[in-house]
C-alpha positions in Angstrom: 49.6 228.8 -12.2 52.2 230.6 -10.2 54.3 227.4 -9.7 53.3 226.5 -13.4 54.9 230.2 -14.6 58.1 229.8 -12.3 58.7 226.4 -14.1 58.3 227.2 -17.3 61.1 227.0 -19.7 62.5 230.6 -20.9 61.0 231.4 -24.1 57.9 229.4 -23.8 54.8 231.3 -24.5 52.7 228.4 -22.0 49.2 227.7 -22.0 46.2 229.8 -23.5 43.5 228.8 -21.3 42.6 226.1 -18.3 40.4 223.1 -18.3 38.3 222.4 -15.3 36.0 220.2 -13.5 32.9 221.7 -11.9 30.6 218.6 -12.0 30.3 217.1 -15.1 32.6 214.4 -16.7 33.7 213.2 -20.3 30.8 211.4 -21.6 28.8 211.7 -18.4 27.7 209.1 -16.1 25.9 206.3 -17.9 22.9 204.6 -16.1 22.2 200.9 -16.5 19.5 201.6 -19.3 21.9 203.6 -21.2 20.7 207.2 -20.6 22.8 209.7 -19.0 22.4 211.1 -15.5 21.6 214.5 -15.2 24.6 216.6 -13.5 24.9 219.9 -11.4 27.3 222.0 -12.7 29.1 224.9 -10.5 28.7 227.8 -12.9 29.8 230.4 -10.1 33.1 228.2 -9.6 33.3 228.3 -13.7 32.4 232.1 -13.6 35.3 232.8 -10.9 38.0 230.8 -12.6 37.5 232.0 -16.0 37.8 235.4 -14.6 40.8 234.9 -12.6 42.5 233.2 -15.7 41.7 236.3 -17.9 42.7 239.2 -15.2 45.5 237.6 -13.4 47.1 235.3 -15.7 46.0 236.9 -19.5 44.6 233.7 -20.5 41.3 233.1 -22.8 39.4 232.1 -19.9 38.5 228.6 -18.6 37.3 225.5 -20.7 34.1 223.5 -19.9 34.5 219.7 -20.7 31.7 217.2 -20.6 29.0 219.8 -21.5 27.1 217.1 -23.7 25.3 215.9 -20.7 23.7 219.1 -19.5 20.0 220.1 -20.2 19.6 222.4 -23.0 18.1 225.4 -20.8 21.4 225.4 -19.2 23.9 226.4 -22.0 23.0 230.5 -21.9 25.1 230.2 -18.7 28.2 229.5 -20.4 28.4 232.9 -22.1 27.2 234.5 -18.7 30.1 233.0 -17.1 32.6 234.0 -19.9 33.7 230.4 -20.6 36.5 230.2 -23.5 35.4 227.0 -24.7 32.5 224.2 -24.1 33.3 220.9 -25.2 30.3 219.1 -26.9 31.6 216.1 -29.4 29.8 213.3 -27.3 26.3 215.0 -28.0 26.7 215.2 -31.8 28.3 211.6 -31.7 24.9 210.7 -29.8 22.7 212.3 -32.2 24.1 210.3 -35.2 23.8 207.2 -33.3 20.4 207.6 -32.0 18.8 209.2 -35.4 16.0 207.8 -36.6 17.5 207.9 -39.9 20.5 205.8 -38.7 20.1 202.6 -40.3 19.5 199.9 -37.8 21.4 197.3 -39.4 24.2 199.4 -39.6 24.0 200.0 -35.8 23.8 196.4 -35.2 26.8 195.6 -37.2 28.6 198.3 -35.1 27.6 196.9 -32.0 28.7 193.3 -32.9 32.1 194.6 -33.6 32.4 196.4 -30.5 31.5 192.9 -28.6 34.7 191.4 -30.1 37.1 194.5 -30.6 36.2 196.6 -27.2 35.5 193.9 -25.0 38.6 194.5 -23.0 36.9 197.8 -21.8 33.7 196.1 -20.6 33.8 196.6 -16.8 32.3 194.1 -14.3 28.8 194.6 -13.4 28.2 197.0 -16.5 25.0 196.6 -18.7 25.2 196.3 -22.5 23.8 199.5 -22.9 26.2 201.2 -20.6 29.2 199.5 -22.4 27.8 200.3 -25.9 27.5 204.0 -24.8 31.0 204.0 -23.6 32.8 202.5 -26.3 30.9 203.3 -29.8 33.1 206.3 -30.4 35.9 203.8 -31.0 33.6 202.3 -34.1 33.6 205.8 -35.9 36.9 205.2 -37.3 36.6 201.7 -38.5 33.1 202.1 -39.7 33.8 205.7 -41.5 33.6 204.4 -44.8 30.3 202.9 -44.2 28.9 205.7 -42.5 29.9 208.2 -45.1 28.9 205.9 -48.0 25.1 205.8 -46.7 22.6 207.3 -49.3 22.7 211.3 -49.6 19.2 211.3 -48.7 19.8 209.7 -45.2 23.2 211.5 -44.5 21.3 215.1 -45.1 18.6 214.0 -42.9 21.0 213.3 -39.9 23.0 216.6 -40.9 19.9 218.5 -40.6 19.1 217.2 -37.2 22.9 218.4 -36.1 22.5 221.8 -38.1 19.3 222.5 -36.2 21.3 221.8 -33.0 24.2 223.8 -33.9 22.0 226.9 -34.7 20.4 226.3 -31.0 23.8 226.1 -29.5 25.3 229.3 -31.3 22.3 231.3 -30.1 22.7 230.0 -26.2 26.5 230.6 -26.4 26.0 233.9 -28.0 28.0 233.3 -30.7 26.4 234.7 -33.5 26.9 237.9 -35.7 30.4 237.6 -35.3 31.5 237.3 -39.1 33.9 240.2 -38.7 35.9 238.7 -35.9 36.1 235.0 -37.7 37.2 236.8 -40.9 39.8 239.1 -39.0 41.3 236.1 -37.1 40.6 233.1 -39.2 41.2 234.1 -42.8 40.5 231.8 -45.6 44.1 232.4 -47.3 45.8 231.2 -43.8 43.8 228.2 -43.5 44.6 227.2 -47.2 48.0 228.0 -46.6 48.3 226.1 -43.4 46.6 223.0 -45.1 49.0 223.1 -47.8 52.1 223.1 -45.6 51.0 220.1 -43.5 50.3 218.3 -46.8 54.0 219.2 -48.4 52.5 221.3 -51.1 55.0 223.9 -52.4 53.6 227.6 -52.3 54.5 229.8 -55.6 55.2 233.3 -55.2 52.1 235.6 -54.5 50.0 232.3 -54.1 48.3 232.0 -50.8 50.0 234.7 -48.8 48.7 236.3 -45.7 
């Protein structure tokens, strides 16, 4: 960090957090049967680096990648270690694909598409299960319309499973009862104003002001 700061161009703010590797990896280590290997995360290193980032460099703290592969009972430790962010995208993707409500015929269609369009990413010695697990995120875009066009009952059932997981994680990460903080730093007017600017919408006087 000292070297980074010395080389940071004058007038630039620089980074707000650091990403670390303490035992996990994006997507996890996939076993031949398609399941993910259990990992052992070094929480003491996470805690130490997060504290150094805050106290010595005035950053938000450390970011934990690859948390989707950790056992559920470990998540309360992130709050104890003062992690700034915990990345979980893979878990929610897996929940959608593996939900008992996700249509098997659509899943088969997606996997057939991967066999053709992601074949260049298939590694030597890799099983079909490993290949599909590693590449199926690439199908979410091409099949977005078909997934979003599923019957409302199906989508609500899958969303319900994800919502239940969100509830669990928010409590484990001690991110509850903080509405005042959210309202203070992420106001609806600011979000609307930013979205309008991104879309090129002209703002009238007095409309959407902070």
